[in-house]
C-alpha positions in Angstrom: -87.6 6.0 -87.7 -89.1 3.7 -85.1 -89.5 0.1 -86.2 -93.0 -1.4 -86.3 -93.5 -3.9 -83.4 -90.2 -2.8 -81.9 -90.8 -4.4 -78.5 -91.5 -7.8 -80.1 -88.4 -7.6 -82.3 -86.2 -6.7 -79.4 -87.8 -9.6 -77.4 -86.9 -12.0 -80.2 -83.3 -10.7 -80.5 -82.6 -11.1 -76.8 -83.9 -14.7 -76.8 -87.5 -14.2 -75.8 -90.6 -15.8 -77.3 -93.4 -14.0 -79.2 -96.9 -15.2 -80.2 -97.7 -13.7 -83.5 -100.2 -13.9 -86.4 -99.3 -15.7 -89.7 -101.3 -16.2 -92.9 -102.9 -19.4 -91.5 -102.8 -19.5 -87.6 -101.3 -17.8 -84.6 -97.7 -19.0 -84.0 -95.4 -19.3 -81.0 -91.9 -18.5 -82.1 -88.4 -17.2 -81.5 -85.3 -16.7 -83.5 -84.4 -20.1 -84.9 -80.7 -19.3 -84.5 -81.0 -19.0 -80.7 -81.0 -22.6 -79.3 -82.0 -21.8 -75.7 -85.1 -19.9 -77.1 -86.0 -22.8 -79.3 -85.7 -25.1 -76.3 -88.2 -22.8 -74.5 -90.7 -23.2 -77.4 -90.4 -27.0 -77.0 -91.0 -26.8 -73.3 -94.0 -24.5 -73.5 -95.7 -26.7 -76.1 -94.8 -30.0 -74.6 -93.6 -31.0 -78.1 -91.8 -34.3 -78.6 -88.0 -33.7 -79.0 -87.9 -35.8 -82.2 -90.3 -33.5 -84.0 -88.4 -30.5 -85.4 -90.0 -27.1 -85.3 -91.0 -25.4 -88.6 -89.6 -22.1 -89.7 -90.6 -19.0 -91.6 -88.4 -16.6 -93.6 -89.2 -13.1 -94.7 -87.8 -12.7 -98.3 -85.6 -14.1 -100.9 -82.5 -12.5 -99.4 -83.1 -14.6 -96.2 -83.7 -17.7 -98.4 -80.3 -17.2 -100.0 -78.6 -16.6 -96.6 -80.1 -19.4 -94.6 -81.5 -22.1 -97.0 -79.8 -24.5 -99.3 -82.5 -25.0 -101.9 -81.4 -27.0 -104.9 -82.7 -26.5 -108.4 -86.0 -28.4 -108.1 -86.7 -27.1 -104.6 -86.0 -23.5 -105.7 -88.3 -23.9 -108.7 -91.1 -25.1 -106.4 -90.4 -22.2 -103.9 -90.5 -19.6 -106.7 -93.9 -21.0 -107.8 -95.6 -20.8 -104.4 -93.6 -18.4 -102.2 -94.6 -16.2 -100.4 -97.4 -18.5 -99.4 -98.5 -21.4 -97.1 -96.3 -24.1 -98.6 -93.6 -25.5 -96.2 -90.7 -27.1 -98.1 -88.3 -29.5 -96.4 -84.9 -28.2 -97.3 -81.3 -28.1 -96.1 -80.6 -25.1 -93.9 -77.6 -23.2 -92.5 -75.6 -24.5 -89.6 -76.7 -21.5 -87.5 -80.2 -22.9 -87.2 -80.9 -24.7 -83.9 -80.7 -28.5 -84.0 -84.2 -28.6 -82.6 -85.5 -27.0 -85.8 -83.8 -29.5 -88.0 -84.0 -33.2 -88.6 -81.0 -35.5 -88.4 -80.1 -34.8 -92.0 -79.9 -31.0 -91.3 -83.2 -30.2 -93.0 -86.0 -27.9 -91.8 -89.6 -27.3 -93.0 -89.6 -23.7 -94.2 -92.0 -21.3 -95.8 -91.8 -17.7 -96.9 -94.7 -16.1 -95.1 -96.9 -13.6 -97.0 -98.3 -12.2 -93.8 -97.3 -8.6 -93.3 -96.7 -8.9 -89.6 -94.9 -12.2 -89.5 -92.7 -11.2 -92.5 -91.8 -7.8 -90.9 -91.0 -9.4 -87.5 -88.8 -11.9 -89.3 -87.1 -9.3 -91.4 -86.4 -6.9 -88.6 -85.2 -9.7 -86.2 -82.7 -10.7 -88.9 -83.1 -14.5 -89.1 -85.7 -17.2 -89.7 -88.3 -17.5 -87.0 -89.7 -20.7 -85.4 -93.3 -20.7 -86.5 -95.1 -23.5 -84.5 -98.8 -23.2 -83.9 -99.5 -21.4 -80.6 -101.0 -24.3 -78.7 -99.9 -27.2 -76.5 -99.0 -30.3 -78.5 -102.2 -32.3 -79.2 -104.5 -29.3 -78.7 -106.3 -27.2 -81.3 -104.4 -24.3 -83.0 -106.1 -20.9 -82.9 -106.5 -18.0 -85.3 -107.7 -15.4 -82.8 -105.6 -14.0 -79.9 -108.7 -14.3 -77.6 -108.7 -18.1 -78.1 -105.1 -18.6 -76.9 -104.6 -21.0 -74.0 -103.7 -18.7 -71.0 -101.5 -21.5 -69.6 -99.5 -21.6 -72.8 -99.0 -17.8 -72.6 -98.0 -18.0 -68.9 -95.6 -20.9 -69.3 -93.9 -19.5 -72.4 -93.6 -16.0 -71.1 -94.2 -14.9 -74.7 -95.3 -11.4 -75.8 -98.6 -11.7 -77.6 -98.9 -9.6 -80.7 -102.6 -8.8 -81.1 -102.8 -7.0 -84.4 -104.6 -7.3 -87.7 -104.7 -8.8 -90.2 -105.6 -11.8 -88.1 -104.8 -15.3 -89.5 -107.3 -16.7 -92.0 -107.7 -19.8 -89.9 -108.6 -23.2 -91.4 -105.8 -25.5 -92.6 -102.1 -25.1 -91.7 -99.5 -24.8 -94.4 -99.1 -27.7 -96.8 -95.9 -29.6 -96.0 -93.8 -31.1 -98.9 -90.4 -32.3 -100.0 -88.9 -32.7 -103.4 -88.1 -36.2 -104.6 -86.9 -35.4 -108.1 -86.8 -32.8 -110.9 -90.6 -32.2 -110.6 -91.8 -34.8 -108.2 -93.3 -33.4 -104.9 -94.1 -35.6 -102.0 -97.0 -34.2 -99.9 -96.2 -34.9 -96.2 -99.2 -32.9 -94.9 -102.2 -31.6 -96.8 -103.1 -28.0 -96.0 -103.8 -24.5 -97.3 -102.2 -25.2 -100.7 -104.2 -27.9 -102.5 -102.7 -30.9 -104.3 -104.4 -29.6 -107.5 -102.6 -26.2 -107.2 -99.3 -28.0 -107.0 -100.2 -30.2 -110.0 -101.3 -27.1 -111.9 -97.9 -25.6 -111.1 -96.3 -28.3 -113.3 -95.3 -30.8 -110.6 -96.1 -34.4 -110.1 -97.5 -35.2 -106.7 -97.2 -38.4 -104.6 -98.1 -39.2 -101.0 
């Protein structure tokens, strides 16, 4: 049976870039395990080299294979994934250094978006999921609003398919500081109150 979005999956697997919809915004991405592709995302965005790129995963099998979530982090993930909550966690050594901080951690979320999740699943590894805009410019939620220069410089395939992103805030970015203490590094689509209601203490 032919895979959905086969051209985009093949492009990712051979080291190309794809612009694709997520639950929040359009993303520019590649396979996070292919370092030269991750370098191309940095170059296309003009992103500072000391700012690691965020990742998405497709499912719990991928979480087990590529993430090193500890007990508290896993509890938080199981409460809010799939969903727009990015958790800073240790990741596998196969992930590009440009998608990790100096401690070997990446900001990762399990996407609930059908297209993003399917691309990730069929490509076989976490995807870089950085907003599809030049650094310092506004992210977009519609393919018609993409910066033509970004598309040209990146050489990315643009996946124009519904459901389009909801727009609005990006994913909320957090890290665990203890058994149930969550530090919010960036407010976003998951509110502080939702995290508190999930049984966690929140600090900033």
